[in-house]
N, C-alpha and C positions, 0 to 999 in steps of 0.2 A: 601248704596248700590244703584247703578243706576237702572233704570227701573221704573216700576210703580206698585202701589198697590192702589186699589180702594175698599173702604169699603162701602158696601151697606147693608141696612137692609130691609128685606121684611116686610112691614107694612100691613100685611094682617092677620086679626084675624083668619081666617080659617086655614091658614098655621101655624101660631103660635100655635093654639090649637092642630093641628096634631103633631107638634114637642113636645109639652108638654105631650101629650098622649103617644107618642113614648118613650120619656125619662122615664116617669113613668112606662111604661110596660116593657121596655127592659133594662133600666138603663144606656144606652149609645146611643149617636147619631152618633158615628163614622162610622159604616157601611153605614148608610143612607147618611151621609155627603160625604163619598167617592163616592157613586153612583151619588149624586147631582153634585159633582165636575166634574166627567167625563161627565155628561150631559151638564154642563155649558161650559166645554172645547169644546165639539162638537158643541154647538150652537154658541159659539164665533168664532170658525174656519169657520162656515158657513157664519158668517157676513163678513169675508174676501172674501169669494166667491161671496156673494151678494153685497158687497161694501156698506154696510149700518150699521148704529148704532143700538143699542138695541131698540131704539124707532121706527125703521123702516125708518128713514130719510136717504136718500142717502148721502154718504160722498161727500165733496167738490171735484170737479175734480182736477187733477194734473195741476200744472202751466206749461206753456211752458218751463220754466227753468228746472223744474224737469224732464219733458219728455225728454228734450235734454240730460240730464245726465244719464238717465235710459237705460242701454244696452239691457234689455229684459223685458218682462211682461209690456210693455208700456200701455196695456189695463187694467191693474190691479192696483188699488190704494192700497197702503200699502203692496204690494207684489213685492219684487225684487227677492230675493232668497227664500222667504217663512219663514225666521227666526223668524220674529215677530209673525207670526201665529203658528209656530211650537213650540216656546219656552214658551208656556202657561203652567203653572204648578199648579195643585190643591194641596193645603197643608191643611191637617186636623190635628187639635190639640184640643183634648178634644171635646168641643161643638162649635168649631169655624172652618169655612172653608174660606180659602183665595185662590183666583185665582191670580197668580202673573206672571210677565214677567220681566226678568232681563236685557233685551236689553236696552242699554243706551238711545236709542231714543224712547222707549215705551211711556214715560210720555208726550213727545212733541207731539206724534201722538194722544194720548188719549185726552189731554187737549188743545193742540195748544200752540202757543207762538212765540217768536222771536228767531231766530237762533243767535248764537254767531258770533262775527266778524271774527273768524278764522275757521268757519265751511265750509263745502262743498258749501253751498249757504249762504254766510254771510249776516247778518242783514235782513233776510227775515221773514215775518210773515207766520207762518204755521197754517192753520186752524185746529181746533179740529176735529178729526175724531174718535169719541169714538168707541171702539171695546169691552171694558169691560162694563158689566152692565146686568141688567135683562130685558128681553122682556116680554110681556104678556104671550107668549108661555112658556118661561122659568119658570115663576111663576106657571103655570099650571103643567108643568113637575115636578117641585119641590114638589108640593102638591101630585102628583101621586106617586112619589118615597117615600115620607113620609108615605103615606097611605099604600103602598105596604109593607114597613118595619113594619108598625104598624100591619097590618094583620098577618105578620110573627111572631110578638111578641105574638100573641094569640095561635100559634100552639104549 
């Protein structure tokens, strides 16, 4: 399948403990993961507006070649029609959450690389412009959502 999938693990003992407590109390993480997925979709879409990665670093500016090919939104990096931003999908399966994007060019934008010889801009280096990932705020939001669900498990 074309697109991109990024697997990240929160290596935060407080968050891990909150999830362990939630699983022990409620028997499932799915409702919390669905809420976390929506939160991550919102923060990822905000990155497109802010034009920065999860680490807060601004994305590399568009090249003159790309600007010349872009009919609109020339002031926005990674936004032409908005498809890349719009096609983010949270998928919850059991105790797993994935944020995916099936656009064929998603991986190139996330990780960077060289375009193919028969592409719109052949044999060009595209800088990585990560849009998927956890920011420090995302980690705090995830913890807050887990705690909210944990509090609900006591009711």
